[in-house]
C-alpha positions in Angstrom: -10.3 -47.9 25.9 -8.9 -44.6 24.7 -5.4 -44.7 23.3 -5.3 -48.5 23.5 -6.1 -51.2 20.9 -9.6 -52.6 21.4 -9.5 -56.2 22.6 -11.8 -58.6 20.8 -12.6 -62.1 22.1 -13.1 -64.6 19.2 -15.1 -67.6 20.3 -15.2 -70.4 17.8 -14.3 -74.1 18.0 -12.7 -74.1 14.5 -9.1 -73.1 14.6 -9.0 -72.0 11.0 -11.7 -69.4 11.6 -10.0 -68.1 14.7 -6.7 -67.8 12.8 -8.5 -66.0 10.0 -10.2 -63.5 12.3 -7.0 -63.0 14.3 -5.1 -62.0 11.1 -7.9 -59.9 9.7 -8.7 -58.0 12.9 -5.1 -57.6 13.9 -4.4 -55.9 10.5 -7.0 -53.3 11.5 -5.4 -52.5 14.8 -7.5 -54.8 17.1 -5.9 -57.1 19.8 -7.4 -60.6 19.5 -8.1 -63.1 22.3 -9.4 -66.6 21.6 -11.6 -69.2 23.1 -12.6 -72.6 21.6 -15.7 -73.3 23.7 -18.3 -71.7 25.9 -16.6 -72.3 29.3 -13.4 -70.8 28.0 -15.3 -67.8 26.6 -17.1 -67.1 29.9 -13.8 -67.4 31.8 -12.0 -65.1 29.3 -14.6 -62.4 29.6 -14.3 -62.5 33.4 -10.5 -62.6 33.5 -9.4 -60.7 30.4 -12.2 -58.1 30.3 -12.3 -57.7 26.5 -14.1 -54.9 24.8 -16.3 -57.1 22.5 -17.1 -60.7 21.8 -17.4 -62.4 18.4 -19.4 -65.6 19.2 -20.1 -68.7 17.2 -23.3 -70.5 18.3 -22.2 -74.1 17.5 -19.8 -74.7 20.4 -18.8 -78.2 21.6 -19.7 -77.8 25.3 -22.8 -75.5 25.2 -24.9 -73.6 22.7 -23.8 -70.1 22.0 -27.2 -68.8 23.1 -26.5 -70.2 26.6 -23.2 -68.4 26.6 -25.0 -65.1 25.8 -27.5 -65.7 28.6 -24.8 -66.5 31.2 -22.8 -63.4 30.2 -25.8 -61.2 30.4 -26.3 -62.3 34.0 -23.4 -60.0 34.9 -22.0 -58.0 32.0 -23.2 -55.8 29.1 -20.2 -56.4 26.9 -21.1 -56.1 23.2 -21.7 -59.5 21.6 -21.8 -60.1 17.9 -22.9 -63.6 16.8 -21.1 -65.1 13.8 -22.9 -68.3 12.8 -23.7 -70.5 9.8 -27.3 -70.8 11.2 -29.6 -69.0 8.9 -32.9 -69.9 10.5 -34.9 -66.9 11.7 -35.6 -68.7 15.0 -31.9 -68.9 15.7 -31.3 -65.2 15.1 -34.3 -64.2 17.2 -33.2 -66.5 20.1 -29.7 -65.0 20.1 -30.9 -61.4 19.9 -33.6 -61.9 22.5 -31.0 -63.5 24.8 -28.9 -60.3 24.6 -26.7 -60.4 21.5 -26.1 -57.0 20.0 -25.9 -58.2 16.4 -25.9 -61.2 14.2 -23.9 -62.0 11.0 -24.4 -65.2 9.0 -21.3 -67.0 7.8 -19.8 -66.4 5.3 -19.6 -62.7 5.8 -17.6 -59.8 4.4 -14.9 -58.3 6.6 -16.0 -54.7 5.7 -19.5 -55.5 7.1 -18.0 -57.2 10.2 -15.7 -54.2 10.9 -18.7 -51.8 10.5 -20.8 -53.8 12.9 -17.9 -53.9 15.4 -17.5 -50.1 15.2 -21.2 -49.6 15.7 -21.4 -52.0 18.7 -18.4 -50.3 20.4 -19.8 -46.9 19.8 -23.0 -47.9 21.6 -21.1 -49.5 24.5 -18.9 -46.5 25.2 -21.8 -44.0 25.0 -24.3 -45.4 27.5 -25.8 -42.0 28.2 -28.1 -41.4 25.3 -27.7 -38.0 23.6 -30.9 -35.9 23.8 -30.9 -35.6 20.0 -30.3 -38.5 17.7 -29.3 -37.7 14.2 -29.3 -40.3 11.4 -28.8 -38.9 8.0 -31.4 -36.1 7.6 -33.6 -37.6 10.3 -33.3 -35.9 13.7 -35.1 -37.2 16.8 -35.1 -34.8 19.8 -35.8 -37.2 22.7 -35.9 -34.4 25.3 -38.6 -32.4 23.4 -40.3 -35.3 21.6 -39.7 -33.6 18.3 -38.9 -35.3 15.0 -37.7 -33.6 11.8 -36.5 -34.7 8.4 -34.4 -32.2 6.4 -35.5 -29.6 9.0 -39.2 -30.1 8.5 -41.2 -31.2 11.5 -42.9 -34.6 11.3 -46.2 -35.1 13.2 -46.4 -38.5 14.7 -49.0 -40.3 16.8 -48.0 -41.3 20.4 -47.5 -44.9 19.3 -45.4 -43.9 16.3 -43.2 -41.7 18.3 -42.7 -44.3 21.1 -41.7 -46.9 18.5 -39.3 -44.5 16.7 -37.8 -43.4 20.1 -37.1 -47.1 21.0 -35.4 -47.6 17.7 -33.4 -44.4 18.2 -32.2 -45.3 21.6 -30.7 -48.5 20.0 -29.7 -46.9 16.7 -27.7 -49.3 14.6 -28.8 -52.4 16.5 -31.4 -54.9 15.3 -34.3 -55.1 17.6 -36.6 -58.2 17.5 -40.3 -58.0 16.9 -40.8 -59.3 20.4 -38.6 -56.7 22.0 -40.3 -53.8 20.2 -43.8 -55.1 20.9 -42.9 -55.5 24.6 -41.4 -52.0 24.8 -44.1 -50.1 22.9 -47.3 -52.1 23.7 -46.4 -54.0 26.8 -45.7 -57.7 27.8 -49.2 -58.9 26.7 -48.6 -58.0 23.1 -45.4 -59.9 22.2 -47.1 -62.0 19.5 -49.1 -59.2 17.9 -46.7 -58.6 15.0 -49.4 -57.2 12.8 -49.6 -54.1 15.1 -45.9 -53.6 14.6 -46.1 -53.9 10.8 -48.8 -51.3 10.6 -47.0 -48.7 12.7 -43.7 -49.4 10.9 -45.5 -48.8 7.6 -47.0 -45.6 8.9 -43.6 -44.3 10.2 -42.0 -45.1 6.9 -44.7 -43.1 5.0 -43.9 -40.1 7.1 -40.1 -40.2 7.4 -38.8 -42.0 4.4 -38.3 -40.2 1.0 -39.4 -43.5 -0.6 -41.1 -45.9 1.8 -40.6 -48.7 -0.7 -36.8 -48.3 -0.4 -36.2 -47.3 3.2 -33.2 -45.2 4.1 -33.8 -45.3 7.9 -36.0 -48.1 9.2 -34.7 -51.4 7.7 -36.3 -54.8 8.0 -34.3 -57.8 9.2 -36.5 -60.5 7.6 -38.2 -62.7 10.2 -36.3 -61.0 13.0 -37.1 -57.4 13.5 -36.0 -53.9 12.5 -32.9 -51.7 12.6 -32.7 -47.9 12.6 -29.6 -46.7 10.6 -29.0 -44.5 7.6 -28.4 -46.2 4.2 -28.1 -43.6 1.3 
């Protein structure tokens, strides 16, 4: 990808939206490919090998979630969902199926461009750095050490495990189910109260103001995302 324009596949059955995204993304130096349905999208990923997919869920031949599942059978290409569907269940289904991010239409181009940059960074850096730095928060994964503004933060094993999972996917929204499975195991995927308690404890330890988090952000009804918001 170095030295070449990143190639983005836009998957949407509405021509007007494809034209809008083509113009906006091209203006920021991206090369845009298009697909109007799920089958075209899967074929384009296989043949054209784009760097990222922007995917609508309401496609004429198959649901976008099914497109995500089929792509995840053989590729880890970043997928950002762009959809008018606002229901939490739709967001969770897309993310649990393997989408990297989810934006509800209408959306701002600045936010979309930021999400694209974050998704691409994650995809081109598959080997996690031993130290993750987000604002003043530093997570040393090799030495299991967490500091904020240089001061060490003492965490319980569960708190550290949860923070380390978030750190390994920094910038990406992780669903409640994903976090519960990773931290507590497959038998705890519905125990969201456990997750809320540990998130609250983490915030009280790493956030300057837990009521206005800078690091661990809630995606209502969906999950949590670790990123710095001044």
